[in-house]
N, C-alpha and C positions, 0 to 999 in steps of 0.2 A: 309905788308901781302896782298894777293890777296883777293879782296872782291867778293863774289858771290851775285848778286842781288843788290838792291838799298842800299846806305849807311844809317847808323843810322840817326834818326832825330837830328837836332842841339842840342836840349835839352839833349839828351842822350850823345852826344859827349862832351858837356861842363862838365857834371857831371862825365865823365870818368876820369877826373884828380883827383877826390877825392879818398877816401879809396876804396879798392877792394870790400868790402861788399856793399858800396853804389852803385857801378857800377852794381853789380849783381842784386841788388834790383831794380834799375831803368830799366835795360834790361828786367827783369821779368815782370815789370809793362807794359813796351812797348809791349812785346809779348802778354800779357793778353789782352791789348786793341785791338791789331791786331786780336787775336783769336775771341774776342767778335764781332768785325766788320765782320769777315768772317762768323761767325755763323748767324748773322743777314742777311747778303747777301744771304746765303744758304737758309734761311727760306723764303725770298722773292721769290727766284728762285723756291723753292719747291712749293709755293702757285701758282705761275704762271704756273707751269707744271702740276697742277692737272687737270685730264681729267674727266669731269662729265659724268656719265653713265646715262642710261634711268631713273633710280629711281631719281637721282639728278636733271635731267632736268625737270621732271614732278613735283616733290614735294620738291625741295630744297635740299641742301647738308650741312652736318655738318661742312664742311671746310669753308663755307662762311655764317656767321651768318646773314648778311644782306639779302642774297639771300633767306634763309629760311624764314625770317620775311616777306619779300615782296611777297613770293610765296603764303602765306596764307592770302589772302585778300578777301574783300567782294564779288568781281566779281567771284573769284574762288568758293566760297561757293554757290552763287546763281546758277552758272553753274552746279555744282555737283547736287544740289537738283532739278533743272529743268530736268536734265538727269534722275534722279531717278523717278521724277513725270511722265515723258514720258513712262518709262518702266511699271510703275504701271497702267497708263491709257491704255496701250496696252493690258496688261493681263486682266484688268477688261472689256475692250471692247470685247475681244475674249470670255471671260466667259459669258458676258451678251448675246451676239448674238449666242453663240455656233457655231461660224463661224469665218473664217479668211478672209472673203471677205473684200476687200479694203486695204489689207496689202500685201506688196511685200515680198515674201519668199527670194528673192535674197538679199534684204537689211538685213534680219535677218541672213543669211549665212555670209555676209560680216562683220556684227557686231560681230558675234561669232569669226571670224578670228581675228578681232581687239583685242578682249579681251584675247583670249588664247595666242596670240603672244606678247602682251604688258605686261601682268601681270605675266609672268614667274619670275619676280623679287620677287614674293612672296616666292620663294624657295631660294632667294639669299640675301635678306636683312631682317633685323629686322625692323618692321614697326609699326606705331601707329594703334590702334584699328579702328580708323576712316577709314584709307586706306584699311585695311584688310576687313572691312565690305563692303565697296563700291566695291572693286575688286571682292570679292567672290559673291556679289549680282549680278554684271554685268555678270559674267561668268555663274552663276547658272540660272538666268532668261533668258539669251539668249539660253541656252540649253533647258529650259522648252518651250520656244516659238517654237523652231524647232520640238520638240516632238508634240506640239499641231498642227502644220502644218501637221505632219504625220497622226495624229488621225483624223483631220478634212479635209482630203485631198479633199473630194467631194465638199467642199465649196471654195476651192482655185481657184481663177480666173487667170488661166494661160495665157489667151489671152491678158491680160493687163500687165503681168509681163514679158516683152520681153527683158530686159537688158541682154546682154551677159557677164557673169561673167569672162570668160577668157580674154576679152578685158580690163577689169579692173585690174584683179589680175596680169597678166603677166607684164604689164608696171610698176606696183607698185613694183614687185619683182626686176625688173631691176634697177629702181630708188633707191631702198633701198641698192642694192649692190654697186651702184656707189657713192651715196651721204652719206653713213653712216659715222659717226665721228670716228668709231673704228671698226676694223674687228674682232669682237667677235660675237658669236651666239646671245647673249642677245641684243647686240647693233644693229645688223642687223635686228633682228625680231622687236625690238622697232621701228626702222626707217620704216620698212615695215608697221607696225600698224598705224603710223602717216599718211603715204601716203594713205593707204587703207581707213582710216576713212574719208578722204576728199571726197571719192567717195561712201561711204557706203550708203548714202541716195539717190544717183542718181537713182537706180532702183525704189525706192518709188516715186520719182518725175516723172519718166517716166510712172509709173503705174497711177499716178494721172492725168498726161497729157492725157493719152489714155482714162481714165475713164470719163473725162470731168467734171462730177458733182459727188462730194462725196456722198456716200449713208449713211454714218454714221459720226457724228461729233466726235466720239471717235477716229477714224483714223486720222482726221484732227488735233485734239488736240495733238495726239501723234507726228505728224510731226512738229507742232508748238513748242512743248516742246523740241524736239531734236534740232531743228534749233536755238531756244533761248539759249540752252545750249552752242552751238558753238559761238554764238554772245557774250555771257558773258565771255567765255574763251578768245575771242579776246580782250575784254576790259582788262582782266587779263594780257595778254601779253603786251598790250600797257602800262598799269600801271607799270609793272616790267621794261619795257624798259626805261620809264621816270625816274624811281627811280635808275636804274642801267644801264647806257648807254652801258656798256660792255656786257650786257645780249644778247644772240643770240640763237635762236632755229628755224632755217630755215625750217626744215622738218615739224614742227608743223604749222608754219605760212602758208606754201604752201597749206597744206591740209585744214586748217581753211578758207583761202580765197576762195578756190574752193567751199567748202560746204556753206559758207555764201552767195556767189553769187547765187547758186541754191536756197537757202532758201528764199531770198528776191524776186526772180523771182516767186517762188511758192506762196508766200503771194499775190503778185500782180495778179497772175492767179486765185487764189482761191476767192479773194474778189472783183476783178474788171472784171475778165474774159479775161484780157490782159496778154500777156507774150512775153518777148523778146527772150527767149530761147526755147520755146516749139517747134516751127517749125523746128529750127535747130537741136535740140536734137532728135526729132522723125525721122527726115530725116536721120540723122547719124545712129540711132538705127535700122531703117528699112534696110538701106544699109548693115550694119554689119550682120544683120540676113540673108539677101539674100546671102551674101558671105559664111556665115557659113553653110547655107542649101546646097549650091552647093558643098562645101567641104565634108559635111556629105553624100551627095548622091553618090559622087565618092568613098568615103572610105567605108561607111557602107551600101550603097544601099537604104537608107531611110533618112529622114530628120525630124527635130523636128517639122517643120510646118505640115508635113503629119501626124505625130503622134498626134499633137494637134487637127487636123481636125477629125481624127478617134475617139479620145476620145470625142470630142464635139458631133459627130454624135451619138455615143453610149449613151451619156447623154440625148440628145434630144429624142431618141427612148425609153429610160428608163422612162423619164418623161411622154411621150405619153402613154406608157403601163400602168403607174400608175394612169392616169386620169380615173375617173369613166365614164362608157358609158352614153350617153344622153338618157333619158327616152322618149318613144313615147308619143305624146300628143293625 
């Protein structure tokens, strides 16, 4: 007879000389073994083909028990609570001073973008109470801070908050579209949030570089808490990489390295007065604003610098009018 595929194993051919029932039994056993091997191979291939989405990357996946176990480590918890501490310090500082002086509104806008683009998985995954609490807290508090900036607009120091948001957001959008792991809405937005978080504190650092000396330790403690949060998340990534060499999350790592670099330079500037990045960052920021003003002048007939000068002049005239007249001696 013509055989299709490989011949039967030798053991099966030897027993083929026995009774027909014995042959059928042996062939059935052979096919069962083959089927079992095929199922095992399919399971291995299936595991290798699993694609982790944003929820899995950040908090572990049920498909990999080890990944989940290593994702929840002490560095992760310290980072989360430092982040929460920074937000509480920010709100208390604004409430105590009844002012948003010393705080960059641009940084708060960027963090709001981070949270609303990253935590859309609240509608797509069933999650632990821990995650739901932190995610809703981040979104809610970032919205509260922006409302406070609107209400306390007279105390907002625009002259120090000079970072151009378009220069940060547009490249991050491009990078997210090019480097996302999967072309779905949730995945692209998650990748965008990772890149944008790497630059979210840059406007605050520029603010501090221009301000020279911090007026309130609350604002400095807020910056230190947020920077510490990213440092401990970097330890979290290193720990997971050591435990699981196959672990990779390039988007998070790029954003984390950028933010940690700025954070350590800020610490050096705040406590020693020296900075390796200050001159470069302020020069680039000034050049970007000059180009932006020229474009606005051509398109709108006015520029943000002119509007800032007009607002500053009005504020000075208002303060002068509110000063009591000097009494004659």
